[in-house]
N, C-alpha and C positions, 0 to 999 in steps of 0.2 A: 649334389657334391662331387668333386673329383675324385679319381681312384686314390692318387696319392696327394693328400690334401695340401694345400699351397704352404710354403714356407711363411710366406706373409699372410695372415687373416685376420679379418675383422671378428670372427667369432671370438665372443668374451666368454671365459672360462664360467662365468657366472651363469651362462644359459644352462650348463650342466649340474649347478648345485641348487638346493632348495633353497628360498629364502629364509630369513630370519629377522628378528626385531633389530631397530636401530634407534638411538635416543633422537629425540624431536630436537630440529634446528631450523635455522631461516631458510637455507637452500639445498643444500647437501652435507653430507656427513664429511667431516675434514678427513684429509688423505692420513692413513695410518703412518706412524712412524718406521721406517727400514733401517735394520741395524746396518751398522758400517760393514764394508765389506772391503777385502784386504787388495782389490785391485781394482783397476779403472777409476783412480781418483779423479774426481772434477777439478777443473782449473778454479782459481778463483773468480772467474768471470759468471757463476752460477748457470755454467752448462748443464743441459738437462741430461740425467743419467739413469742407467737402467734402475738405481736405487729409488729414482723418483716415479720411476713407470709402475713400479710394482705395487708402490702404495696408492695409485689414482683412483679416484672413482670412477665407476663405469656405468655411462647411460645405455638405456636401450629400450624397445620394445614401446614406441610411442604407439597410444591410440587416442582417436579424436572423438569427441562426445557426438551422438546424432544430429544436434542443433549445429555443429563446428565450432562452438564458442570455447571449448575446454580441451586440452589433451593431458592425459596422463602416461607416466613413464616411469619405468624402473631406474634405479641408482643402486649400484653395487660397491660396498666398500670392501678394502683388503686389511684383514688385522694379520700382520705377519708374524708377530709373536705366538698367536694363536693358530696361526697356522690355518686361517678359514676366511671365508666372504660371507658376507650377510647382505642382504638386499631390502629395499624398501620401494614404497609406491608412492609417487609425487605428483601434483596437479598444478598446471597452471592456466591462465587464461590464454587464447591465441590472440586476442587482441593485445596493442601496446601496453596498457595499463595493468597492473597486478604483477605480482610476484609469484613464486613458485613457492608450493607449501606440501610437506611431507603430511599423508593422509595417515589417520589412526588406524585404519586397518592393517600399516605395517607393524604394529606393536606384537601382534600375535604370529606375523609371518606371513606374508601375501607373495605371489609371484602371479604372472599370465593374468593381470587384471584387463577386463574387457567391459564395454560399455553395451547394456541392453538397452532394446528401444524404450523400454519402461521408465529411462532415465536413473536405472540404478547401475553401480558397478560390481560386477561379479569377478571373482578372483580364485585362485587356489590355495588352499592354506592345510597346512599339517598339525595347527593348533589344536585338534581335535584327537590326534594320534595317527591319524593317517590322511593322505592327500583326498581332500574332499572340495567340492564347489562351494564356496559361500557368495554372500552378495550384501552390499552395503548400500546407505544411501548416495548421491551425488557428491556429497560433502565427506564421504569416507567414513563417516558414522554409522553407528548400527548395525554393525556386522552381524550377520545371520547364516546358521549352516544351511545350505540348501538341499544336497545330498547327504545320505547317510549309507554308505556302500560299504560292504566288507572286504572290499580291495581299494587299491590307490585309483584315483583318477589322473592318467597321466596327461591327457589334453581334451579339450571341450569344446564346443561351439554352441551358440545359442540360435535358436530359430528368429526369422525378422520379427515376428511377434513378441519374442522373449516368453514364450509358453512352453518352450520344452527345451530339452538339452541333448546333444550327442554327444557321447564320451568315448574315450579310448581307455581301455581296461586289458591289463596282461592277464589272460586267461590260459587254461588248458582246453585246446579246441574239442577234444572230445569228451568234455563235461558237459554235464545237462544244464547245468546252472552254475551260478558264482558261488553257492554253498560248496557245491563240489569241488571247484578250483581252490577253495580256501581249505578244505580237508585234504586235498592232494597235496597242497603246497605245506600241510603242517606234515603229513606223514613223510614227506621228502626230507623236512629239516629233520624229522626225528629218526632218520633210518640210519641204521649202524654202519652198514656197507658205504663205500664212498665212488664206487664205480660208476662211471657214466656209461649207457649204452646208447648207439645212434645207428639208424637204418638209413639215414640220407644227411645230405648236407642242408645247410649250414650246421656244422658241429661248433662252431665259433664264428663271432663277427666282431669287427671294429676291437673291443677290448673285454667281450663278454662271451662266456659259453653259454650254449643253447640249453636252457632250463627246461624245456618242452612246452613253455608258454607262447603265446602270439598276440599280437595287438588285436582286439578286436572292437567293434562299435556298437553300443548301448545306447538306448535313447530312453530319456524319463521325461514325463509331464510335469509343468512349474505351476503348483495352484496359485489360485488368489492370494494366498498368503505368504507366498514368495517361498514356499517349501515344495521339494520334490514329492511327487505323490505317485501312488500306484507303484508296483513293481517295475524294474528296468527290463526293458525289451531288447533282447539280443538281437539286432537286426543284420549282424553280418555273419550269424550264426551258419555253417555250413560252407563259409568260404575258407578254402585252404590256403591261407596265407596271412602276412601281417597287415592289418589295416588301421591306421599308418604302418608303413613298413618301418623295422628295426634296424639301425639304431638311431636314425634322426629323424623319424617322420613326427610331424607335428599336426596342427590344427589345418594347416595349410593344404593337407590331403584329402579332407572331407569336408563335407557342407550340407546343411538342409537343401532341398530344393525351394523356390521362392514361397509357395505356399505352406511350407513344413510338413508336407505329407509323405516325404521319401528322404533318402539321404545318398549323395554321390560322394563317392570315395575313389582314390587311386591306389591301387594295389597289384601286386603281381602273384600268381597263383605258383603256390610252393612246388609241389611235386619234386621230381629229382633234379630238375633243371634250373633251379633257382639260383646257384651261385655262378651261372655262365649266362643269364638272360637279363635284358633289361626291359623286358615286354610287358612294362605297367600299363594297364588300362584304366579307363575310367568306368566305374560299375554304378549302376542304379539300383537300389534296392526296391522290392516288390511291396512298396507302402511301408508302413512301419509293425509290420506284424510278425516280423522274425520268422517266416516262412521259409528261407533257405531258398527263395528265387532271387536270382539277380540277372539285370540286363547289361550285357556289355556294350559301352556307349560308343567304344573306339576299335572294335574288335579288327577294323581293316587295317589297323595299323599295327605292326609287329613290333614296333620300336616303345619309345617312352612317351607316354602321355600323362599329363598332371595338372594340378593347379587351378580345378575349374572355379570359375566365378560367374553368378548369374547378373544378368543387365537389371537395371532399378525397375524396368517394367515386367520383369520375370520372363520374356519371351525369347530371349538368346542366353546361351552359355557358351562364354569364352574360355579356352585352355590352351595349354602349351602341348607342343608334339616335338618329338625327334625324328628323323626319317630313317636312320640306319640302327638296325637291331644290333645289339653288342657294343655300341659305342657310345658310352657316357658324357662324352665330351662333344658329341654332335651339337650343333646348333638348334635350339628350341625356334620353332616357329609358332605363331598364333593363329588358332583356329576359330572359328564361330559356327555354333550348332544352334539351328531353329529348334527350340524345345517342342514346339507343337509338331512340324514336317518331318522331322531329323536330319534335313537336309545341313550340310557342314561346307563351309569355303574357309580358306587360307586369307588373311589380309597381310598388307605389308610382306610381299613374298620376296620383294628384292632387296629388303633391309637386310645387312648382313652383319648383324649382330644377335646375340643370344639373350632375348628378355628374361625376365624373373619376377616374381611377384605382382602379378596382374590385378590391378583395381579398377573398375568403372566408376568412369566420371559422374557428376550428378547429371550432365545433360543426357546421359543414356547413348550418346554417339561416340566417345571417346574412350580408350583405354589408356591406363597410365601404368609403366613398368620402369623397371631399372635394367641397364644393360653396361656392360664393361665397353670402354670406348677409348683406345688409343692413351693408355694409362689411366683414365678417369673411371668412376662410376657413375652415370648420370642417371635423371628420371627423364623418359621419354613420353611424348604424349602421341597416341597413334590414333588417328580418325579411323573409324570401323566403316565408313562409307566409300572412302577412296584410299584407304591405306597409307595415306600421309604420315611421314613421322617426323616429330619437331623435338629437339632437345630443350628440357625446361630448365635444368640445373647446370652451373659450368662446372669449374674445376672442384676435386674432391672426390670423396667416395661417400655416396649414399646407401646406407645398411638397410633404410627400411622407410617408410613413408605412409602419412595418412592423409584423406581428403575431407576438404570442408567445401562449403556451398561457394565459397571466394577464392579458394588456394589449398596450398599443399603445406602440411606440416611433415619436415624430414630430419632424420638423424644424417649427420654429414661429419665425416672425419677427413684427416689429411696426414701427410708425412708428418707434419708438425703439429698436428692438433687431434686430440682424441675426439670422441663423437659428443657432439651437442645438437640440439634441437635448433632450426629454424622455420621460417615462414615465407613462402612466395606466393604471389599471385598468379592464376592459370596463365594469364596472358601478357602480363607487364613485364618489362625490361628491367625492374629495379633489381637491386642489390638483395640477397635474402635478408631478411630481418632476424636476428639472433633473438632465441625465446630462453635460453637457459645457458648458464656458466657452472657447470658443475666441478670445475677445477680451478679456482682462483689461484691456487698454489703457482700453477703455470706462469702466472702474468709474469713474474720476475725471472723466470727462465730464459736461455739462451739457446736457440737450436740452429743447427747449421743450414745454410742455402741450399735448396734443391734446385735442380736444371735439369729437363728433360733435353737430351740429344737424340740426332739421329746419325746414321751411316750406311754404308752399303755391306750387306751381310751374304749369307748362302744365295746363289742364284740370281745374284747382283739386284737383290730387293732390298728394299729399305727397313731397316730393322731400328726399333726405339731402345734407349736405355736411360737410366738417371745417373747423374752424380751430384753428390752432396759434399760439400763443404764442410770441415770440422767446426763444431761451436766456438766461436773467438777467432775464426778463420783470421790470419795476417797475412795481407798482401805480400808476396816475394818468398814466402816460405813453402818448403815442400812436407808433404805430411803421408805418414804411412796409411795404406790402403786398406780396408777391409772389402772383398770382391765377394758379393752375395748372389748366391744361386737360387731361382725359386723353384719349388717343387711343382706337382701336378701330375705330369709335366704340363697338361694343359691348364696352365694357371697364369699369374702377371704380377709382377714388380709395378706397383702403381703409385698414384697420389691417395695413398692409404694409410691408417695406423693399424699397429699390431702390438698385442700384449705378450708376445712370445720371440719373435724375429722382429725386434725395431729398429730401422735404420738409424733412427734419429739417436738412438741410445750409442750407437758406433761412433756417429759425429760428435757427441758428447764427452765421449771418452778420447778425443783428439785424433780420431781416424777420418780420413777421407773414406767414402762411400761410392762404390760402382756398382751398378746393378742393369743386367742385361735382359730384355724380354726377346729372347731367341725364338726362332722358329719353333711353333708348338703353342706359344703362349695366345692367350685369349685377349680379344677386343680389339683384334686387326683384321676380322675377317676371318670367314670359316676355312677358306684354302690355306691360310697360315697355320691355324690351328691344326688342320689335318697334317701339315707336311711333317710332324715329328715322329707319327705311327711307323713303326717299323724302320725308323732311322734315328733311334736315341743316341747314338754315338758320333754321327758325323756331321749333321746339319746343324745341331745346338753346337756342338764344340767349334765349329768353323764360325758361328756368330759370335760365342762367346771370345774367341781368339781374336777375331776382327772388332769385335766392340771394346775389348780391353787395349787394342793397339790404337782404336780411333780416339777412346777417352784420353789416352796418355798423350797423345799428340794434340789435343786440343785444351787440356787442362794441365797446365804448367805445374800446379801445385800437387800432383800425383807422384808420389814416389815410387816409381815402376818397379824399382829393384827393392822395394821394400813391402811385400803384399801378403796377405795370407785368404785363400779362397774358404767359402764358408757355405753350406748347403743343407737341407734337409730333405727327407721322402725322395722324390727324383733329384732335388738338389745333392742328397748325400750320394746318390748312384753317381751323379757327375763328378763328385768329388772324389770317388773309386776311380770313374773313367779318366779323369785327369792326372790322376796319380801314375797311371800306367802309359796315357798317349799325351800328356803335356807335363812332364814330371818335373822340369827345372824351372817352372816359371814362377812358383811361390815358394816364399820361405817356410809355409804351415799351411794345414787345413783343419777345418772342423767338421765332422761327418755326423749328422744326427739322423739316426732310423733310415739309413742309407741302403739301397740294395747292392749287395756284394756279388751274388750270382744269380743272373738273370735265368738260366734254367732251373735252378731249384726252387726260385720264386714262382715259377709257372705252377709247381707242384703244392706250395707251402701256404702261399696267401689264399684270403678267403674268398675274395670277390673275383672269380676267375675268369668273368667278362673282360676285365680289364687286361691282364696279361695274354689272353687269346685275343683280342682285338690289336694289341700294341705289338705282337708278334705275329701276326698273321696266320694264327691257329694254335693248336695244342702243343706241347712241347713234342709229342711223340709225331705229329703230323709234320711239322715245322721246325725240327731241331735246329738247322741251320741259322733261322731268324734268332734263335733264342741265343746262339752262341757269337753271333756276329759281334754284337756290341757288348760281351759281357765281360765286365772288369776284372771277375775271376781268372781270365786268360791272359792277363797283361801283369799279374803280380811282379814277375821277374823285373820289370822296369820301376816296379815300386821304389823311392828314396826320400819322399817329402814326408818332414814328421806331420801326425795326424791326432786331433783328438776325436775319440769316437765316443757317441751318446747312444743309448739304447734304452727304450722302457720295455720293460718285461710284459706287460699288458700288451704291446703293440703287434696285434694279429694281422695287420695290413703287411707291414714288412717284420716278419718274425723275429725272434733273439737271435736266432741262428746266423742271420745275415751280419749283425753287429760283431757277434763273437768271432764270425769268419774274417771280417774285415780285421779286427784287433789282432787275432792268431797271425795273419799273414805279416802284418806289421812287426808284430813281436819276432816269429821266426827268421824274418830278413833282417833283423837287428836295426829297426827302424824307430826312432826316438817317437813314443806313441803311450796313450793314455785313454784308460777306458772308463767312463761313467755311465753306470748301470742305475736305471729307478725300477724297483721292483712293484712299485703301485702307481706307474704312469703308463698311459697306451702311447698312440702315435704323436702326442703331445704333452708337454708337460705343464700341468695345471696348478698344482698346489703351490701357495705362496713361498713356502720354506724352498721346495723343490727348484721354484723359478729362481730364488735368489741363490741357492747354490750353483744352478746351471750356467747362470751370468758371471758368476765368481770364476767358475773354471774356464769358460769360454774365453771371458777378456783376460784371465791370466794366462791363458795359452797365447793369446795373441801378443800381449806384453812381452812373454818371455822371448819370441823369434821377432817382433817388431820393435820395442822399445828394450832391449836388454840393457842398456846402461842406466835407465830411469830408476 
């Protein structure tokens, strides 16, 4: 995950919420009604608006059955009035015939559904009072609790034979067993004093203060009756670090070896250097005894190693590795490790894309992965024998996929469509066949037409951007413009859907949209991505200026004198930078969780490797770099009205950054407004907060771009 998360992101808020029951229905829960907002009123041509977006169903997590005949997936519905989201598990045949069906396991709450080789469906549920592993028949009936542990199961994997589980549990690492962790947590909850004492970082990460626990791995056998048997074995005991790492680690970071006799996991040793190190390694347990002995499989690489997957014959482990320590936006490369000899080789070394989500194909000679590619996110096939890389999917954003004997089931979204499932054969040139339709309410909605364009940017290099016409566009008219700036900064504005910053909602409100993938963006080669480091304020700004000018010259419907700039995270930094270095171009701005003072950020943020890489060292070793593109140094030039949004649980760009921005605006007498969320992090996730956020943002744009409406 990028250090300053993307302004547009495919991550659903449902991934951060526990699933609950939904009523049975034909295919998917109906989109919840959203209260009418005071601003951004849709025209009578049924334009898609943010009110529509907030209430949509969200599809995710497709999992293909062992025989490739069925796919299960999650659907999350939003109840705006109740301010909650609830999930259910659905199934449908991969073949043409058949309709989606909601599984009965959803009634008690179910998430993270996985197929076992025993043809059962395993899943997590809190119906017993804590998050435990359950299983049901292939038809989703007969749910039985598999584990009964005194702590929550956060993530899990099955062995190939479905006779063992490996589970991630949050425990106190100095405890001897789970009972000790339970008692320690109880004592902490009952403690009368409230002070927290720390001897090393991380003291807090993302949106959570360190409570003294780490994620560790435990294994447990599954008996013939389908129940976990014997005491859980703490196989990562003695390892000082999260396995998988907090806050976003999941099952992709650990797996059984093919014969189920050991566990391989990706982790970084904690120690004092954790906040400024990206040295994640792949570790192998010494069997399943929990003896505290581990083998470092990637010790030679001081950078990031992750995502181990074993070939069907069990002889080869494929994994992803970066090359530069401390740089989390480095390109991942694919490596193959011979299990018997330990010999390692890189494949597709000349492929200038950064893959993710490796999966072995059924032929045992092909790896499949997703990668950003010039505004799209495609599935690619990589031949492990000669390194040849072939794109499998076309336009759009593939968020996840599963393999069958004959083809690929994948979740795809786009600028004008949230995620649905599709199927495509491995070698066919046919159009993907759609498997789901979880938002039929969109069939009657009008979206703005998007077009990708190019121009000559910094260093006379080609830069890409998108322009979106307003929904209900009328030829010959000019329209006010929302100029969206992505975060990351190593991110991308591409052909993808978002439930937070969604360009189609601006088009639906009658705005044209311009988005520029400036130097530093991903999907255009690693050199293009690298170019932003230590150049936050010059090269990207040049691209934004040239891209804005090129868009206006090419698209006559853009009202260049009637535009507002909006950005979050690094995009919010750029809003502050524009305020001091391009102050008269836009009528207003929106700054969400943006950096105000790059120097203080170097001390206040939690993942120090990011600021230290981006600025070429620590603030005391290289203070000039921290000050060269510091928005705080240009406040004297500020005069652009600005809406500032800040989440108080945002420890990536802490609250002081947003407050400082608002203070500077107010002190200079600039029209400004501050929106603070005490219960949100770097993102706004709660339905009612999302509704308020959109009301405020679109109200701010309307105030300056359509004052007469």
